[in-house]
C-alpha positions in Angstrom: 7.1 7.6 83.7 7.2 7.8 87.4 4.7 6.3 90.1 3.6 8.4 92.7 4.7 7.5 96.2 2.7 6.0 98.8 2.5 8.1 101.1 3.7 7.4 104.8 0.4 7.6 106.6 -1.8 5.8 103.4 -3.4 3.5 106.2 -4.3 6.2 108.6 -5.5 8.5 105.1 -7.9 5.6 103.5 -9.2 5.1 107.3 -9.9 8.8 107.3 -11.2 8.7 103.5 -13.8 5.7 104.6 -15.4 7.7 106.9 -16.8 10.2 103.7 -19.0 6.6 102.9 -19.0 8.7 99.3 -17.0 6.0 97.2 -19.4 4.3 94.8 -21.9 6.7 95.2 -24.3 7.2 92.5 -23.7 11.0 90.7 -24.4 14.4 92.5 -25.3 17.5 91.2 -23.9 19.2 93.8 -20.6 17.9 92.9 -21.3 17.8 89.3 -21.7 21.4 89.6 -18.3 22.0 90.9 -16.9 20.1 88.1 -18.5 22.6 86.0 -17.7 25.4 87.4 -14.2 24.6 87.9 -14.3 24.2 83.9 -15.4 27.4 83.7 -12.9 29.2 86.0 -10.1 27.9 84.8 -11.1 27.5 81.5 -10.5 24.4 80.3 -12.8 21.1 78.3 -12.2 19.1 81.2 -12.6 19.0 85.0 -12.7 16.4 87.9 -13.3 15.5 91.1 -11.8 12.3 92.6 -10.5 10.3 95.7 -7.6 7.7 95.6 -8.5 4.6 97.0 -5.9 1.6 97.6 -5.5 1.6 93.9 -7.3 3.3 91.9 -8.3 7.1 91.4 -12.1 7.3 91.8 -14.4 9.6 89.9 -17.3 11.1 91.8 -17.7 13.5 89.0 -17.0 15.4 86.1 -16.8 17.8 83.1 -15.8 16.8 79.5 -14.5 13.3 80.1 -16.8 10.5 81.0 -14.7 8.4 83.1 -15.5 6.0 86.4 -12.3 5.8 87.5 -8.1 5.5 86.5 -5.8 2.9 87.8 -3.5 4.4 90.7 -0.2 4.0 88.9 -1.2 6.3 86.1 -3.1 8.5 88.1 -1.7 12.6 88.2 -4.3 12.9 90.7 -2.0 10.3 92.4 0.6 13.1 92.9 -1.4 15.8 94.3 -2.5 13.5 97.0 1.0 12.3 98.0 2.3 15.6 97.6 -0.4 17.2 99.5 -0.1 20.5 97.9 -1.4 22.6 94.5 0.3 20.8 92.0 0.6 22.5 88.6 2.4 20.6 85.2 2.1 23.1 82.8 3.3 20.9 79.9 3.5 16.9 80.8 5.8 16.3 77.9 8.2 18.3 79.5 8.0 16.4 82.8 10.0 13.4 83.3 7.0 12.3 85.3 4.7 12.3 83.0 5.8 12.0 79.6 4.8 8.5 78.9 2.4 8.3 81.2 -0.7 6.3 79.0 -2.7 8.9 79.8 -0.8 11.5 78.1 0.2 9.7 75.2 -2.9 8.0 74.5 -6.8 9.7 75.6 -7.3 11.7 77.2 -3.6 13.4 76.2 -3.7 15.2 79.7 -1.0 18.2 78.6 -1.7 20.3 81.4 -2.7 19.6 84.6 -3.3 21.4 87.7 -5.1 20.0 90.8 -5.5 20.5 94.8 -5.4 18.1 96.9 -9.3 17.4 99.1 -8.3 17.8 102.8 -10.2 15.3 105.5 -11.0 17.0 108.9 -8.2 15.1 110.3 -6.0 17.5 107.5 -4.9 13.8 105.6 -4.7 14.4 101.7 -8.3 11.8 100.6 -8.5 13.0 96.7 -8.4 16.0 94.5 -10.2 18.8 91.9 -8.2 18.8 89.1 -8.4 21.1 85.5 -7.0 19.2 82.3 -6.3 20.5 79.3 -5.1 19.2 75.8 -2.4 21.8 75.4 0.0 23.6 77.3 -0.4 26.6 79.3 -0.9 28.4 83.1 -3.2 29.1 85.5 -3.7 32.8 86.6 -3.4 33.6 90.7 -7.2 34.2 90.7 -7.7 31.1 89.0 -5.5 29.2 91.2 -7.3 30.7 94.4 -10.6 29.9 93.0 -9.8 26.4 92.7 -8.5 26.3 95.9 -12.1 27.7 97.3 -13.8 25.0 95.1 -11.8 22.3 96.8 -12.9 23.9 100.4 -16.9 23.8 99.4 -15.8 19.8 98.3 -15.1 19.3 101.5 -17.8 21.1 103.0 -20.2 18.9 100.9 -18.5 15.7 102.2 -18.4 16.6 105.8 -22.2 17.7 105.3 -22.3 14.2 103.8 -20.7 12.3 107.0 -22.5 14.8 109.5 -25.6 13.7 108.2 -24.6 9.6 108.1 -23.3 10.2 111.5 -26.9 11.4 112.4 -28.3 8.9 110.6 -26.8 6.1 112.0 -27.6 7.7 115.6 -31.1 8.2 115.0 -30.8 4.5 114.0 -29.0 3.3 117.0 -31.4 5.5 118.9 -34.7 4.0 117.1 -33.0 0.3 118.0 -32.7 1.1 121.7 -36.0 2.7 121.9 -37.1 -0.7 119.9 -35.2 -2.6 122.7 -36.2 -0.6 125.6 -39.8 -0.7 124.5 -39.5 -5.1 124.1 -38.1 -4.7 127.8 -41.0 -2.9 129.1 -43.6 -5.4 127.9 -41.5 -8.4 128.7 -41.5 -6.9 132.6 -44.9 -5.4 132.4 -46.0 -9.6 131.2 -43.7 -11.1 133.9 -44.1 -9.0 136.6 -48.2 -8.3 135.9 -49.0 -12.0 135.3 -48.0 -13.5 138.8 -49.8 -10.3 140.3 -53.4 -11.4 138.2 -53.2 -14.4 140.0 -52.4 -12.9 143.8 -54.8 -10.2 142.8 -57.5 -12.9 141.4 -56.8 -15.7 143.9 -57.2 -13.0 147.1 -60.5 -12.0 145.7 -61.9 -14.8 145.3 -61.1 -15.9 149.1 -62.9 -13.0 149.9 -65.7 -13.6 147.7 -66.3 -17.3 149.3 -66.9 -15.2 153.1 -64.1 -16.8 155.0 -64.9 -17.8 158.8 -64.8 -14.5 160.7 -61.0 -15.3 162.1 -59.7 -15.4 159.1 -61.0 -12.0 157.3 -58.7 -9.8 158.8 -55.6 -11.5 157.2 -57.6 -11.9 153.8 -58.2 -8.0 154.4 -54.5 -7.7 155.1 -53.5 -9.7 152.1 -56.1 -8.1 149.7 -54.6 -4.5 150.5 -50.9 -5.6 150.6 -52.0 -7.0 146.7 -53.3 -4.1 145.8 -50.8 -1.6 147.0 -48.1 -4.3 145.3 -50.2 -4.0 142.3 -50.6 0.0 142.3 -46.9 0.4 142.7 -45.7 -1.6 140.1 -48.1 -0.4 137.8 -46.7 3.4 139.0 -43.0 1.6 138.2 -43.5 0.5 134.4 -45.8 3.2 134.1 -42.7 5.6 134.7 -40.5 3.8 132.4 -43.2 3.7 129.4 -43.9 8.1 130.2 -40.2 8.4 130.2 -39.8 6.7 126.8 -42.7 8.3 125.4 -44.8 5.2 125.2 -47.9 5.1 127.2 -51.0 5.7 125.3 -54.5 7.1 126.3 -57.3 5.4 125.8 -61.1 6.6 125.6 -63.8 4.3 126.8 -67.3 5.1 129.1 -66.9 5.1 132.4 -68.1 6.3 135.6 -66.6 8.9 138.0 -69.0 8.0 140.5 -67.9 4.0 140.4 -64.3 4.8 140.0 -64.1 6.9 143.2 -66.2 4.4 145.2 -63.9 1.3 144.1 -61.3 3.6 145.0 -63.0 4.2 148.5 -63.0 0.2 148.7 -59.8 -0.9 147.8 -58.4 2.0 150.2 -61.5 1.4 152.8 -59.2 -1.3 154.7 -56.7 0.9 155.6 -58.6 3.7 157.0 -60.0 0.9 159.2 -56.6 0.3 160.3 -56.0 3.8 161.3 -59.0 4.5 162.8 -60.0 7.5 159.7 -63.0 8.4 158.1 -62.9 8.2 154.2 -65.4 10.4 153.1 -66.6 10.6 149.8 -68.9 14.1 148.8 -70.1 14.2 144.8 -71.6 16.8 143.0 -75.5 15.5 141.8 -75.0 17.5 138.6 -72.1 15.2 137.4 -73.3 13.0 134.3 -73.7 9.6 134.9 -71.5 8.5 132.4 -68.2 9.8 130.7 -65.9 8.6 128.6 -61.8 9.1 128.7 -59.3 7.2 130.4 -60.7 5.5 133.1 -57.9 3.6 134.2 -55.2 6.5 134.2 -58.3 8.7 136.2 -58.5 5.6 138.8 -54.6 5.2 138.8 -54.4 9.2 139.7 -57.4 8.8 142.3 -55.9 5.9 144.0 -52.4 7.6 144.2 -53.8 11.0 146.0 -56.1 8.5 148.2 -53.0 6.2 148.9 -51.0 9.2 149.9 -53.2 11.2 151.8 -53.8 8.1 154.5 -49.7 7.5 154.1 -49.2 10.9 155.8 -52.5 11.2 157.9 -52.8 10.0 161.7 -56.2 11.4 162.6 -59.6 12.6 161.8 -60.5 12.0 157.6 -59.8 12.0 154.3 -62.4 14.1 152.1 -63.1 12.9 148.2 -64.9 15.6 146.7 -65.9 16.2 143.7 -67.3 19.1 142.2 -68.8 20.5 138.2 -67.1 23.3 136.9 -68.8 23.8 134.1 -71.6 21.6 131.9 -73.4 21.1 128.6 -74.8 18.3 126.6 -71.1 17.6 124.8 -69.2 17.7 128.0 -68.7 18.5 131.4 -65.6 20.1 133.2 -65.3 18.5 137.0 -62.8 19.3 139.8 -61.3 15.9 142.2 -59.8 17.6 145.3 -58.6 14.6 147.4 -58.6 16.5 151.0 -56.7 15.2 154.7 -56.1 16.3 157.9 -52.3 15.0 158.2 -49.1 16.1 159.1 -48.9 18.5 155.8 -46.2 19.9 154.1 -43.6 23.0 154.7 -44.0 25.6 152.0 -39.7 25.2 151.9 -40.3 21.8 150.3 -42.9 22.0 148.1 -41.2 22.1 145.1 -39.2 18.6 146.0 -43.0 17.6 146.0 -42.8 16.0 142.3 -39.5 15.5 142.4 -39.0 11.4 141.1 -36.1 11.3 142.6 -36.7 12.3 146.2 -39.4 12.4 148.9 -39.9 16.0 151.2 -37.6 14.6 153.9 -35.2 11.7 154.0 -37.0 10.5 157.0 -40.4 10.0 155.1 -39.2 7.0 153.7 -38.3 5.6 156.8 -41.4 6.6 158.9 -44.1 6.1 155.7 -42.5 3.7 153.4 -43.3 4.1 149.4 -41.5 5.0 146.6 -41.8 8.6 145.9 -43.4 8.4 142.4 -46.5 8.4 143.3 -47.3 12.2 142.9 -44.8 12.3 140.2 -46.7 9.6 138.3 -49.8 11.2 138.9 -48.6 14.1 137.9 -47.3 13.3 134.3 -50.8 11.3 133.6 -52.5 14.5 134.4 -50.6 16.8 132.3 -51.0 13.8 129.6 -54.2 14.2 129.8 -54.2 18.2 130.0 -54.6 18.7 133.1 -52.4 19.8 136.4 -51.9 18.1 139.7 -52.4 21.3 142.3 -51.4 21.5 145.7 -52.6 23.3 148.4 -51.1 22.5 152.4 -49.8 24.0 155.5 -47.7 22.0 157.7 -49.3 20.4 160.5 -52.9 21.3 159.0 -53.2 18.7 156.1 -53.1 19.1 152.4 -55.3 19.1 149.4 -54.6 17.6 146.1 -56.9 18.2 143.0 -57.1 18.3 139.5 -59.5 19.4 136.7 -60.9 17.3 133.8 -63.2 18.3 130.8 -64.8 15.1 129.2 -67.6 14.1 126.5 -70.6 13.7 128.3 -72.2 9.9 126.9 -75.9 9.0 127.2 -77.1 8.1 130.5 -77.0 4.2 131.1 -80.9 2.7 130.8 -82.6 2.1 134.0 -82.7 -2.1 133.2 -78.9 -2.2 133.2 -78.7 -0.4 136.7 -77.1 -2.2 139.3 -75.6 -5.2 136.9 -75.8 -6.6 133.7 -78.7 -8.3 131.9 -77.1 -11.9 130.9 -79.8 -13.6 130.0 -78.8 -13.1 126.2 -76.1 -16.1 125.7 -72.8 -17.0 126.8 -69.3 -15.6 127.0 -66.4 -17.0 125.7 -62.8 -17.3 127.7 -60.0 -18.5 126.0 -56.8 -18.3 128.4 -53.7 -21.1 128.6 -53.2 -20.9 132.5 -56.2 -22.6 133.9 -55.9 -20.4 136.7 -56.7 -17.6 134.5 -59.3 -18.9 133.4 -60.7 -20.1 137.1 -60.6 -16.6 137.7 -62.9 -15.2 135.0 -65.5 -18.1 135.5 -65.4 -16.9 139.1 -66.2 -13.1 138.5 -68.2 -13.4 135.6 -70.6 -16.3 137.3 -70.8 -13.9 140.6 -72.6 -11.9 138.3 -75.2 -14.8 136.9 -73.2 -14.6 133.7 -72.7 -17.6 131.8 -69.2 -18.6 130.5 -67.5 -21.4 128.6 -63.7 -21.3 129.4 -60.7 -23.1 127.4 -57.4 -23.5 128.1 -56.6 -24.3 124.5 -57.1 -21.4 121.5 -57.7 -24.5 118.9 -60.0 -26.1 121.5 -62.3 -23.0 121.9 -62.3 -22.0 117.7 -64.1 -25.5 117.5 -66.4 -24.5 120.0 -67.3 -21.7 118.3 -68.0 -23.0 115.3 -70.7 -24.8 116.7 -72.1 -22.6 119.6 -72.8 -18.8 119.3 -71.4 -16.3 122.4 -72.5 -12.7 122.9 -69.1 -11.9 123.6 -65.2 -13.5 123.6 -62.5 -13.2 125.9 -59.1 -13.7 124.3 -55.6 -14.1 126.4 -53.2 -12.2 123.8 -50.1 -14.8 124.6 -50.9 -18.1 124.0 -48.8 -20.9 122.8 -51.0 -23.2 120.1 -52.3 -20.1 118.5 -51.6 -16.4 120.2 -54.5 -14.2 120.7 -54.3 -12.2 117.5 -54.4 -15.1 115.0 -57.7 -16.6 117.3 -59.5 -13.0 116.9 -59.1 -13.3 113.3 -60.3 -16.4 112.8 -63.2 -16.3 115.7 -64.4 -13.3 113.2 -64.8 -15.2 110.3 -67.0 -17.6 112.2 -68.6 -15.7 114.0 -68.6 -11.6 112.6 -69.5 -9.2 114.9 -69.1 -10.6 117.7 -67.5 -8.4 120.5 -63.7 -9.3 121.3 -62.0 -8.8 124.4 -58.4 -8.8 124.7 -56.7 -9.9 128.2 -53.1 -9.3 128.4 -50.4 -8.1 131.0 -48.3 -6.3 128.5 -50.1 -2.8 127.4 -47.5 -1.4 125.4 -48.5 1.4 122.4 -47.3 -1.4 120.3 -49.6 -4.1 121.9 -52.6 -1.2 122.0 -51.8 -0.6 118.4 -51.9 -3.8 117.4 -54.9 -4.8 119.4 -57.1 -2.1 117.8 -55.9 -2.9 114.0 -57.0 -6.7 114.5 -60.1 -5.8 115.5 -60.6 -5.6 119.3 -63.5 -3.8 120.8 -61.9 -3.5 124.1 -58.5 -4.3 126.2 -58.1 -5.5 129.9 -54.9 -5.2 131.5 -53.9 -8.1 133.9 -53.6 -7.7 136.6 -57.7 -6.2 136.6 -60.1 -6.1 139.6 -63.4 -7.6 139.2 -65.0 -4.1 138.7 -62.6 -3.2 135.3 -64.7 -6.6 133.8 -67.6 -5.9 134.8 -67.4 -2.1 133.3 -66.3 -3.6 130.0 -69.0 -6.1 129.9 -71.9 -3.7 130.7 -71.0 -1.9 127.5 -71.3 -4.7 125.3 -74.5 -5.9 127.1 
């Protein structure tokens, strides 16, 4: 018996074989069908599709012979692979290579053998398709051509498998990369927004404590700077989320009147510095309460007002809200921010929403900014089913506008106008950072509310076991017990009490987990007093 020689390129051949990820896989109908067709075409009782591994002929599919593998030293397919071409042995008894082979002298009694090598995409023989008979015989040329065609079909199946595997691997790697990016965004949101929350909160605290006249200008400047920084960070983080498809919209009750006033209040100091008028004009037909993503509408409005103030040196910036259509269930309204600023050249309008370039290189030097504000606003509005429109003439100002259709909610009861009735109970606030609980206490007390603050989740849980609360504000990231677990235990202790999640991380994953845990609302840090007031008003 002559053992098939090892090919000179054996290492490369074995590596090519491994790239198909087919060895030791379960039977597959497509390969079984090929073996059956080969047997029928060549009129042989046995047919196989095999791969030649380091020390075995592994059988992927067979017809007429149930076998998993054959030792390489007695494998006739090993000779097909070593030769790299069609091998036909009409009578093994008359062939010096095979007459005493155990597979010839004993079962399965191979007398006739014909094998076609399976050539990988690199042109290396990695296996064979063969037909076997127990008697000497020949194959017609048409049968040889058919067997070669079947070998090509097998390789197509194998190439398809390899491509699918590579696509699966690429998809898994992409999903892992997306997961890592999402985790990085969540970490960045938490690490950046947490200190900004302290900066914004304590600046507001200083404003509320009525500083001396000589301090007011400096504190107002500090507040304007901190809020500008917050808005800038929100734009950058939200842009990253939009690019990653990780930004989710929420649907909460809110008032357009209040959003406009809050945006004007935030930007009033900048308008005063430039001696500009900041004017609002709101259609009387606009309903008091709508449902939508108040945070994103506010962000777009703030971006547009900030942009208008930046490019206006004389005159005014006007915020106009007009009702376009209205019924009992829904209202369509248009918000426009109109300025008397420098305007935009017609040739530059195409660059306006490009997040990578401002209208001109001198814009950044003269007016500052990243150029992200309008790009972010456009993408946020598209997410809400709207579009940012612009009309501008160089030297005569600009008008940026967008329209939204939102559900109308019942009017706020008159007894709740101008604030919240706090007479019904105490609010629980839990945050491991004492600075944050101090801010919460300050904001709630200014609204004549009563709050019990805790820096330990365990102490808060103990308190809830004997003290009833009307609502609970819980930070999500705490060392002793995270906000999710605390929420679950508090729901057991005081079922039905509204829970509000506080976090600097507003990723889709976090918002989904917040909802699954049973929180009623989510408040993103850093938040302004009116954000907290709005959420608590809904619980009143």
